KOLVEXLO-816158 format. One record per residue (C-alpha): residue number from 1; residue in one letter; chain; x, y, z. Coordinates in pm, whole numbers, plus 32768, in hexadecimal, padded with zeros to 4 digits. Layout:
REM residues N
<seq->NUM; type->A; mol->A; east->X; north->Y; up->Z>
...
REM end
This chain:
REM residues 218
<seq->1; type->M; mol->A; east->6B98; north->54AE; up->67BE>
<seq->2; type->T; mol->A; east->6A6E; north->5530; up->66F9>
<seq->3; type->P; mol->A; east->6A61; north->5696; up->6672>
<seq->4; type->S; mol->A; east->6942; north->56E1; up->6761>
<seq->5; type->D; mol->A; east->6A16; north->567A; up->688B>
<seq->6; type->L; mol->A; east->6B2B; north->5765; up->681B>
<seq->7; type->E; mol->A; east->6A30; north->587D; up->67E5>
<seq->8; type->K; mol->A; east->69B9; north->585C; up->694D>
<seq->9; type->K; mol->A; east->6B19; north->5872; up->69D3>
<seq->10; type->A; mol->A; east->6B78; north->598C; up->68E6>
<seq->11; type->A; mol->A; east->6A44; north->5A4A; up->695B>
<seq->12; type->E; mol->A; east->6AD4; north->5A56; up->6ABA>
<seq->13; type->L; mol->A; east->6BF5; north->5B20; up->6A2E>
<seq->14; type->G; mol->A; east->6B14; north->5C12; up->6973>
<seq->15; type->F; mol->A; east->6ABE; north->5B61; up->682D>
<seq->16; type->Q; mol->A; east->6948; north->5B74; up->6876>
<seq->17; type->A; mol->A; east->6852; north->5B72; up->6995>
<seq->18; type->T; mol->A; east->6837; north->5A36; up->6A5E>
<seq->19; type->E; mol->A; east->6773; north->59B4; up->6B86>
<seq->20; type->P; mol->A; east->6824; north->59C6; up->6CD8>
<seq->21; type->G; mol->A; east->68DE; north->588E; up->6D3B>
<seq->22; type->P; mol->A; east->6A33; north->5807; up->6DA3>
<seq->23; type->R; mol->A; east->6B49; north->58A8; up->6CD9>
<seq->24; type->S; mol->A; east->6C29; north->57C9; up->6C0A>
<seq->25; type->D; mol->A; east->6DA3; north->57E7; up->6BEE>
<seq->26; type->A; mol->A; east->6DDA; north->592C; up->6B2D>
<seq->27; type->N; mol->A; east->6F2E; north->58BD; up->6AAA>
<seq->28; type->K; mol->A; east->6EA5; north->5773; up->6A2C>
<seq->29; type->T; mol->A; east->6D8A; north->582D; up->6980>
<seq->30; type->L; mol->A; east->6E78; north->5922; up->68D9>
<seq->31; type->A; mol->A; east->6F4E; north->5801; up->685E>
<seq->32; type->E; mol->A; east->6E1A; north->575E; up->67C8>
<seq->33; type->I; mol->A; east->6DBA; north->58AB; up->6728>
<seq->34; type->V; mol->A; east->6F0D; north->58B5; up->667B>
<seq->35; type->Q; mol->A; east->6EED; north->574B; up->6608>
<seq->36; type->S; mol->A; east->6D8D; north->5780; up->6581>
<seq->37; type->H; mol->A; east->6DFA; north->5860; up->645C>
<seq->38; type->D; mol->A; east->6C95; north->58E6; up->6471>
<seq->39; type->P; mol->A; east->6C85; north->5A4E; up->63F1>
<seq->40; type->R; mol->A; east->6B6A; north->5AA1; up->64E5>
<seq->41; type->F; mol->A; east->6C40; north->5A48; up->6611>
<seq->42; type->W; mol->A; east->6D7B; north->5AE6; up->6587>
<seq->43; type->E; mol->A; east->6CC2; north->5C2D; up->6544>
<seq->44; type->A; mol->A; east->6C5B; north->5C2F; up->66B3>
<seq->45; type->F; mol->A; east->6DB4; north->5BC5; up->6732>
<seq->46; type->P; mol->A; east->6E1B; north->5D29; up->679E>
<seq->47; type->V; mol->A; east->6CE2; north->5D3A; up->6876>
<seq->48; type->M; mol->A; east->6D1E; north->5BE5; up->6914>
<seq->49; type->L; mol->A; east->6E8F; north->5C2C; up->694C>
<seq->50; type->A; mol->A; east->6E47; north->5D76; up->69FC>
<seq->51; type->N; mol->A; east->6D2D; north->5CE8; up->6AD1>
<seq->52; type->S; mol->A; east->6DF7; north->5BBC; up->6B44>
<seq->53; type->A; mol->A; east->6F2F; north->5C8B; up->6B88>
<seq->54; type->E; mol->A; east->6E70; north->5D96; up->6C49>
<seq->55; type->A; mol->A; east->6DD1; north->5C82; up->6D19>
<seq->56; type->G; mol->A; east->6F2F; north->5C02; up->6D6B>
<seq->57; type->E; mol->A; east->6EEF; north->5AB6; up->6CBE>
<seq->58; type->F; mol->A; east->6FCA; north->5AD3; up->6B88>
<seq->59; type->N; mol->A; east->711C; north->5A27; up->6B8E>
<seq->60; type->L; mol->A; east->71DC; north->5A24; up->6A45>
<seq->61; type->E; mol->A; east->72B5; north->58FD; up->6AAA>
<seq->62; type->A; mol->A; east->7184; north->5830; up->6B0C>
<seq->63; type->V; mol->A; east->70E2; north->5870; up->69B9>
<seq->64; type->N; mol->A; east->7224; north->581F; up->68FD>
<seq->65; type->D; mol->A; east->7248; north->56D7; up->69BB>
<seq->66; type->R; mol->A; east->7104; north->5661; up->691C>
<seq->67; type->L; mol->A; east->716B; north->56B6; up->67B8>
<seq->68; type->A; mol->A; east->7247; north->5621; up->66AB>
<seq->69; type->E; mol->A; east->735D; north->56FB; up->661F>
<seq->70; type->E; mol->A; east->7293; north->577B; up->64F4>
<seq->71; type->D; mol->A; east->716E; north->57D6; up->65CF>
<seq->72; type->R; mol->A; east->7258; north->588E; up->66BC>
<seq->73; type->K; mol->A; east->72BB; north->596B; up->6598>
<seq->74; type->L; mol->A; east->714C; north->59AC; up->6552>
<seq->75; type->L; mol->A; east->7112; north->5A05; up->66BF>
<seq->76; type->R; mol->A; east->7235; north->5AFA; up->66B8>
<seq->77; type->S; mol->A; east->71A8; north->5B9E; up->657E>
<seq->78; type->L; mol->A; east->704B; north->5BB3; up->6612>
<seq->79; type->I; mol->A; east->70DA; north->5C5D; up->6745>
<seq->80; type->F; mol->A; east->719E; north->5D53; up->666E>
<seq->81; type->I; mol->A; east->7062; north->5DA4; up->65AB>
<seq->82; type->S; mol->A; east->6FA9; north->5DD7; up->66F2>
<seq->83; type->L; mol->A; east->70B7; north->5EBF; up->677B>
<seq->84; type->G; mol->A; east->70B2; north->5F82; up->6634>
<seq->85; type->L; mol->A; east->6F39; north->5FA7; up->6653>
<seq->86; type->Y; mol->A; east->6F50; north->6021; up->67BB>
<seq->87; type->N; mol->A; east->705E; north->6118; up->6753>
<seq->88; type->N; mol->A; east->6F8B; north->6198; up->6633>
<seq->89; type->L; mol->A; east->6E67; north->61D7; up->671D>
<seq->90; type->G; mol->A; east->6F42; north->6281; up->6821>
<seq->91; type->M; mol->A; east->6F12; north->6171; up->6924>
<seq->92; type->K; mol->A; east->701D; north->611F; up->6A23>
<seq->93; type->F; mol->A; east->7037; north->5FE9; up->6AFB>
<seq->94; type->S; mol->A; east->7137; north->5FA8; up->6C0B>
<seq->95; type->W; mol->A; east->7160; north->5E3B; up->6BA6>
<seq->96; type->T; mol->A; east->71CD; north->5E71; up->6A3D>
<seq->97; type->K; mol->A; east->733A; north->5ECC; up->6A86>
<seq->98; type->G; mol->A; east->7375; north->5D83; up->6B31>
<seq->99; type->L; mol->A; east->731E; north->5CB7; up->69FF>
<seq->100; type->F; mol->A; east->7445; north->5CEE; up->6917>
<seq->101; type->G; mol->A; east->74FC; north->5E20; up->69A0>
<seq->102; type->D; mol->A; east->7547; north->5F70; up->6903>
<seq->103; type->F; mol->A; east->75EE; north->5EE7; up->67CB>
<seq->104; type->T; mol->A; east->749A; north->5EA7; up->672C>
<seq->105; type->D; mol->A; east->742C; north->6014; up->6727>
<seq->106; type->R; mol->A; east->7480; north->603A; up->65B6>
<seq->107; type->V; mol->A; east->73C3; north->5EFC; up->655D>
<seq->108; type->I; mol->A; east->7294; north->5F6E; up->6622>
<seq->109; type->A; mol->A; east->72A2; north->60C4; up->657B>
<seq->110; type->G; mol->A; east->72A1; north->6015; up->6428>
<seq->111; type->F; mol->A; east->7166; north->5F54; up->647C>
<seq->112; type->S; mol->A; east->70CC; north->6090; up->650C>
<seq->113; type->D; mol->A; east->7103; north->6140; up->63BF>
<seq->114; type->K; mol->A; east->7063; north->601E; up->6303>
<seq->115; type->V; mol->A; east->6F32; north->6034; up->63E4>
<seq->116; type->R; mol->A; east->6F20; north->61AD; up->63B5>
<seq->117; type->L; mol->A; east->6F32; north->618A; up->623A>
<seq->118; type->N; mol->A; east->6E42; north->6060; up->6239>
<seq->119; type->A; mol->A; east->6F52; north->5F9E; up->6184>
<seq->120; type->G; mol->A; east->6F17; north->5E2C; up->6153>
<seq->121; type->L; mol->A; east->6F99; north->5D49; up->6266>
<seq->122; type->E; mol->A; east->6FC7; north->5BDB; up->620E>
<seq->123; type->L; mol->A; east->7034; north->5AD1; up->6301>
<seq->124; type->G; mol->A; east->7050; north->595E; up->62B8>
<seq->125; type->G; mol->A; east->6F76; north->5987; up->6184>
<seq->126; type->V; mol->A; east->6E6B; north->5A3C; up->624F>
<seq->127; type->R; mol->A; east->6E1A; north->5BA5; up->61F5>
<seq->128; type->L; mol->A; east->6DDB; north->5C8D; up->631B>
<seq->129; type->P; mol->A; east->6D33; north->5DD3; up->62B0>
<seq->130; type->P; mol->A; east->6DA5; north->5EEF; up->6397>
<seq->131; type->E; mol->A; east->6C45; north->5F7D; up->639A>
<seq->132; type->R; mol->A; east->6BC2; north->5E37; up->642B>
<seq->133; type->L; mol->A; east->6CD0; north->5E39; up->6538>
<seq->134; type->K; mol->A; east->6C68; north->5F9A; up->6597>
<seq->135; type->E; mol->A; east->6AF5; north->5F48; up->6590>
<seq->136; type->N; mol->A; east->6B24; north->5E20; up->6679>
<seq->137; type->L; mol->A; east->6BEB; north->5EF2; up->676E>
<seq->138; type->L; mol->A; east->6AED; north->600C; up->675E>
<seq->139; type->A; mol->A; east->69C6; north->5F21; up->6793>
<seq->140; type->N; mol->A; east->6A72; north->5E86; up->68C0>
<seq->141; type->F; mol->A; east->6AB2; north->5FD7; up->6963>
<seq->142; type->K; mol->A; east->694C; north->6045; up->692F>
<seq->143; type->K; mol->A; east->68C8; north->5F08; up->69D2>
<seq->144; type->R; mol->A; east->69BC; north->5EF7; up->6AF6>
<seq->145; type->R; mol->A; east->6A02; north->5FEA; up->6C0D>
<seq->146; type->G; mol->A; east->6B2D; north->5F29; up->6C96>
<seq->147; type->P; mol->A; east->6CA1; north->5F77; up->6CB4>
<seq->148; type->V; mol->A; east->6CED; north->5F67; up->6B40>
<seq->149; type->R; mol->A; east->6C12; north->6091; up->6AF6>
<seq->150; type->N; mol->A; east->6CB5; north->6157; up->6C0B>
<seq->151; type->T; mol->A; east->6E0C; north->6135; up->6B6D>
<seq->152; type->A; mol->A; east->6DB4; north->620C; up->6A40>
<seq->153; type->E; mol->A; east->6EA9; north->632C; up->6A34>
<seq->154; type->S; mol->A; east->6DA3; north->6429; up->69CD>
<seq->155; type->A; mol->A; east->6C9B; north->64A3; up->6ABF>
<seq->156; type->E; mol->A; east->6BAD; north->64D6; up->699C>
<seq->157; type->K; mol->A; east->6A93; north->63E7; up->694C>
<seq->158; type->L; mol->A; east->6B07; north->62B0; up->6894>
<seq->159; type->D; mol->A; east->6A43; north->6309; up->6759>
<seq->160; type->L; mol->A; east->6B06; north->644E; up->6744>
<seq->161; type->E; mol->A; east->6C4A; north->6396; up->6795>
<seq->162; type->F; mol->A; east->6C08; north->62AC; up->6673>
<seq->163; type->A; mol->A; east->6BB6; north->63C7; up->6582>
<seq->164; type->V; mol->A; east->6CE8; north->6493; up->65E3>
<seq->165; type->S; mol->A; east->6DC8; north->6363; up->65AE>
<seq->166; type->E; mol->A; east->6D42; north->6340; up->644C>
<seq->167; type->I; mol->A; east->6DB8; north->64A1; up->63F6>
<seq->168; type->F; mol->A; east->6EEC; north->64E4; up->64C8>
<seq->169; type->T; mol->A; east->7024; north->6410; up->64F6>
<seq->170; type->P; mol->A; east->7075; north->63A4; up->665C>
<seq->171; type->R; mol->A; east->717A; north->64BA; up->6678>
<seq->172; type->Q; mol->A; east->708C; north->65BF; up->65EB>
<seq->173; type->K; mol->A; east->6F7C; north->6550; up->66DB>
<seq->174; type->E; mol->A; east->706F; north->656D; up->67FD>
<seq->175; type->L; mol->A; east->70B9; north->66D8; up->67A2>
<seq->176; type->L; mol->A; east->6F49; north->671D; up->6767>
<seq->177; type->L; mol->A; east->6EF8; north->66A4; up->68C6>
<seq->178; type->K; mol->A; east->701A; north->6772; up->6950>
<seq->179; type->K; mol->A; east->6F81; north->68A7; up->68B5>
<seq->180; type->L; mol->A; east->6E25; north->6855; up->6936>
<seq->181; type->R; mol->A; east->6EAA; north->681B; up->6A95>
<seq->182; type->R; mol->A; east->6F7E; north->6957; up->6A84>
<seq->183; type->K; mol->A; east->70BE; north->6897; up->6AC2>
<seq->184; type->K; mol->A; east->720B; north->6939; up->6A6F>
<seq->185; type->M; mol->A; east->729C; north->68E3; up->6919>
<seq->186; type->T; mol->A; east->73FF; north->6907; up->689D>
<seq->187; type->K; mol->A; east->7453; north->69FA; up->6788>
<seq->188; type->T; mol->A; east->7468; north->68DB; up->668E>
<seq->189; type->E; mol->A; east->7317; north->6855; up->66FD>
<seq->190; type->K; mol->A; east->7278; north->69AD; up->66DC>
<seq->191; type->E; mol->A; east->7300; north->69D6; up->657D>
<seq->192; type->Y; mol->A; east->7287; north->687D; up->6515>
<seq->193; type->F; mol->A; east->7134; north->68BE; up->65B0>
<seq->194; type->S; mol->A; east->710D; north->6A06; up->64F4>
<seq->195; type->R; mol->A; east->718F; north->697B; up->63AA>
<seq->196; type->V; mol->A; east->70D2; north->682E; up->63A1>
<seq->197; type->I; mol->A; east->6FD8; north->67E9; up->64B6>
<seq->198; type->K; mol->A; east->6F35; north->6940; up->64BD>
<seq->199; type->K; mol->A; east->6EEC; north->692B; up->6349>
<seq->200; type->K; mol->A; east->6E42; north->67DA; up->6377>
<seq->201; type->A; mol->A; east->6D77; north->6864; up->6498>
<seq->202; type->Q; mol->A; east->6D0F; north->6994; up->63CC>
<seq->203; type->A; mol->A; east->6C97; north->68B1; up->62B3>
<seq->204; type->L; mol->A; east->6BD0; north->67DF; up->63AB>
<seq->205; type->A; mol->A; east->6B2E; north->691B; up->6435>
<seq->206; type->N; mol->A; east->6AAC; north->697C; up->62DD>
<seq->207; type->E; mol->A; east->692F; north->6964; up->62E2>
<seq->208; type->D; mol->A; east->6918; north->6929; up->616C>
<seq->209; type->L; mol->A; east->69FE; north->67FE; up->6195>
<seq->210; type->H; mol->A; east->691B; north->6779; up->62AA>
<seq->211; type->R; mol->A; east->67EB; north->6793; up->61C9>
<seq->212; type->L; mol->A; east->68A3; north->66EB; up->60AB>
<seq->213; type->A; mol->A; east->6913; north->65CD; up->618C>
<seq->214; type->R; mol->A; east->67B4; north->6595; up->6213>
<seq->215; type->K; mol->A; east->6725; north->659A; up->60B2>
<seq->216; type->V; mol->A; east->6825; north->6498; up->6039>
<seq->217; type->L; mol->A; east->67CA; north->63B3; up->615C>
<seq->218; type->E; mol->A; east->6651; north->63C1; up->611E>
REM end
């Protein structure tokens, strides 16, 4: 298979725009994405995984059946990275729990923290910059108006969702949204909100800080 052939099939899962036509086997395409070791495809893997799963086409066993043992390990890691990215951006999908079960929550949280801190992610000798993973997901959401976009936990615009996720941890964002939606918080949550989140929000509301940030980005 030539790289261009793989690009066309990857495009169907969200890698890039493609002309309408018969869809290929999503699981076969994902297996080939794993085998490619191509950073471009791996950076877009979270997008392709979500799109195929939301379309009801993704089957973990079917992908694994097409891979050698080492590539299966790479697939598992790519999925964990994807789940960590979704978690970092406050996105929830009904299909994620059925992949590996609840015992992976700590692993996913670890990857989520790495994404939040923009820590280096390396897989099979391929470096995956968290900022590129986020950019690919953001670009896909802006282009599409399908089911993946509708699963975002926040009702805010995706640009705001992305910016908030850069500043607040998933737990902090959850409490921030609780406050905005006037939902009841426990005593512990209220104390944490006042001690940590409120101070961050006050800093963000500072007009001088806004001007400084805009000037730095010029």
